[in-house]
C-alpha positions as CSV (number, residue, x, y, z in Angstrom):
1,M,9.2,39.1,18.6
2,S,10.7,36.9,16.4
3,K,13.6,35.6,17.8
4,I,11.0,34.9,20.7
5,F,9.1,32.9,18.1
6,D,11.8,31.2,17.1
7,I,13.0,30.2,20.7
8,F,9.2,28.7,21.4
9,L,9.1,26.8,18.0
10,G,12.5,25.2,18.8
11,I,11.5,24.0,22.7
12,L,8.1,22.7,21.2
13,I,9.5,20.6,18.3
14,L,12.4,19.6,20.6
15,I,9.4,18.3,23.3
16,F,7.7,16.8,20.6
17,F,10.7,14.6,20.0
18,L,11.0,13.8,23.2
19,N,7.7,12.8,23.8
20,I,7.7,10.3,20.8
21,Y,11.3,9.0,21.8
22,S,9.8,8.3,25.4
23,F,7.2,6.5,24.2
24,Y,8.8,4.5,21.7
25,S,11.4,3.3,24.7
26,S,8.9,2.6,27.5
27,N,9.1,-0.4,29.2
28,K,5.1,-1.3,28.0
29,N,5.6,-0.5,24.1
30,L,8.7,-2.8,24.1
31,E,6.4,-5.7,26.1
32,S,4.3,-5.2,23.6
33,K,6.4,-5.4,20.4
34,E,7.9,-8.2,21.6
35,F,4.9,-10.0,22.9
36,N,3.9,-9.6,19.3
37,R,6.9,-11.2,17.8
38,N,6.7,-13.9,19.6
39,N,3.1,-15.0,19.3
40,I,2.9,-13.6,15.6
41,D,1.5,-17.0,13.9
42,E,-0.9,-17.2,17.0
43,I,-2.4,-13.8,16.2
44,I,-2.8,-14.5,12.7
45,N,-4.3,-18.1,13.3
46,T,-7.1,-16.1,14.9
47,K,-7.2,-13.6,12.6
48,I,-7.7,-16.2,10.3
49,S,-10.5,-18.5,12.1
50,N,-12.6,-14.9,12.3
51,L,-12.7,-14.9,8.2
52,P,-16.0,-16.0,6.4
53,I,-15.8,-18.0,3.6
54,L,-17.6,-16.6,0.6
55,K,-19.6,-18.7,-1.6
56,N,-18.0,-19.3,-5.4
57,D,-20.4,-17.8,-8.2
58,T,-17.7,-17.4,-10.8
59,D,-18.9,-21.0,-12.7
60,N,-19.0,-19.9,-16.7
61,V,-18.6,-16.1,-16.4
62,I,-15.5,-16.1,-18.1
63,E,-16.0,-16.5,-21.8
64,F,-13.2,-16.2,-24.0
65,N,-13.5,-13.9,-27.1
66,D,-11.3,-14.5,-30.0
67,G,-12.6,-11.5,-32.0
68,F,-9.5,-9.2,-30.9
69,T,-7.6,-12.0,-32.9
70,N,-9.8,-10.8,-36.0
71,E,-9.4,-7.3,-35.7
72,I,-5.6,-8.0,-35.6
73,K,-5.7,-9.6,-38.8
74,N,-6.8,-7.2,-40.9
75,D,-4.5,-5.4,-44.0
76,K,-4.0,-2.1,-43.1
77,P,-0.9,-0.6,-43.2
78,R,1.0,0.4,-40.1
79,N,1.1,4.4,-40.3
80,F,3.6,5.0,-37.8
81,W,6.7,5.9,-39.8
82,N,4.6,8.6,-41.8
83,L,4.0,10.5,-38.4
84,L,7.9,10.9,-38.6
85,K,7.8,12.2,-41.8
86,F,8.2,15.6,-43.0
87,K,5.3,16.9,-45.6
């Protein structure tokens, strides 16, 4: 029973790869790829022309926060090396 299942699975895998190969080597697929490669600039331009232009609503949104530099200037000693010391 196991031998039959192995043969069936092998045939199924072989059919799968043959179908993939036949699709990628078909004239329809090769012509489609060649058309896209030759006309890529036109295809991109048509896709770009359909994009909507969004209104800019980001005026005066970002404010510089200098509070971060004030936090760094504190005089607390760093404790990194104390973590590595044995007590």
